[in-house]
N, C-alpha and C positions, 0 to 999 in steps of 0.2 A: 596347082593343087594348094589347098588352103589347110593350115593346121588349126584345128578347132580345139581349144583347151576347155575341158568340161569339168571344172572343179577339181576334185581330188581323184577322179577316175582316170582311166586310160585316155590318152589323147586320141583324137580321130582325125586322120588325114582324109579329107574328102575332096572329090572333084567339084569345082565351083559350080558346075551345071546340075549337080545332083543334090537331093535334100540331105543325104547322109543318114546313117542309122543312129537313132537316138534311143530307141527301145528295141531290145532284141532278147530272145530267149538264150539262156546259157548254152543250150544244146546247139544253137546256131554257131557258137564260137568254139566249142570243143572240137578238137580235130584240126583246128587251124594251125598252120605252120608258124613258127617263130623264127625270124631271121634277124641278123644284125645289120648294121649300116653298110657292111661290106657285102651284103646279100648272101652270107653263108647261113645255111640252115643250122639252127641251134637245137630245135626239137619241135614238139607239137603240144598244144594245150590239151590236157587230158581232163582237168577239173577246174571249176571256178569255186573258190571257197568264200562263203558269206559270213560276215559278222552279223548274226541275226539280231542281237539286241540293238545295234547301232544302225541296222539297215544299210550296210555298206559292203562292198566287195573287199575282202581282206587281201587276197592274193590269188593268182592263177597258179595252177600246178602244170609245169612243163615236163613232159616226158622226153628223155633223150637217150640215145644209144639203144642197144638191144635189137631184137628182131622179132617182129610180129607180137609185140607185147612182152616178150620174154627177155629178162636181163635189163629192162629199162631202169634207168636211174631217174628219180623224180626230183624236181627243184621247185621251191616256192619262189615265185616272181611277184613282187609287189605290183598290184594292179596299176598304180600310178607310174610305174616304170615302163609300161607298155604303150605303144602307139598302134592303133588299128589302122591298117592301110586298106581302105575299101576297094581300091582299084585292083590290087594284087591279092586281096582276100587273105591277108596274113597279118601277124603282129610283128612290129619292129621293136627290138630291144637294143639299146646302146650298150653292148657288152661284147668283149672279145671272145671268140670261140674257146680260147685256151682257158678262160675263167672256169669253165664247166668241167675241165679235165680234173681239177683238184678241188673244186668247190664241194662243200658239204651238201649232200643230197639225202634222200631217203628212199625207201622202197615201199611198195604197196602194203606191206605188213607192219611198217614202223613209221607212222606219220608223226610230225612234230606235235608237241603239246601246245595246243592253242592258247591256253591261259598264260604261257610263259612270255611275259612282256619283254624280257631281255632278248629272247630269240627273235621276236618281231622287230625290236629296235635294231639289232645287228643286221637283220635282213634288209631293212630300209636304208641303213648306212651303207651296206655293200653296194646297193644299186642306186645310191644317191637320190632316193625318192622320198616324198613326203609321206609320213605314216598315215594310214587310213583313219586312225582315231582322232586326228587333229582337225 
């Protein structure tokens, strides 16, 4: 398996014999599982948020907990912190499962304020990822 770093976006782990996904619809990725390096399920991708003026993906929204969409806690995950594993059809995030027990999340009725640069900087610091605006 080859790790293919694509600029500031999510890395893609592709099988050397396949071409690998370069262009995909966001719908193709929503619903994909997010696991950590220990193969523990952290949640699923529920939304992909775009920075429209810059033409970049700002972050993915991971839904965790709850049952059948009720009681889910949402987490913003920087796009550059994710690795798409095309063989397993999931995203890999280098984060311990315990991080999400106490991490600040949000619910479907109270989304983070997008223009709040401090919020975005703290998010990228937490996941040790490069900010999408750089």
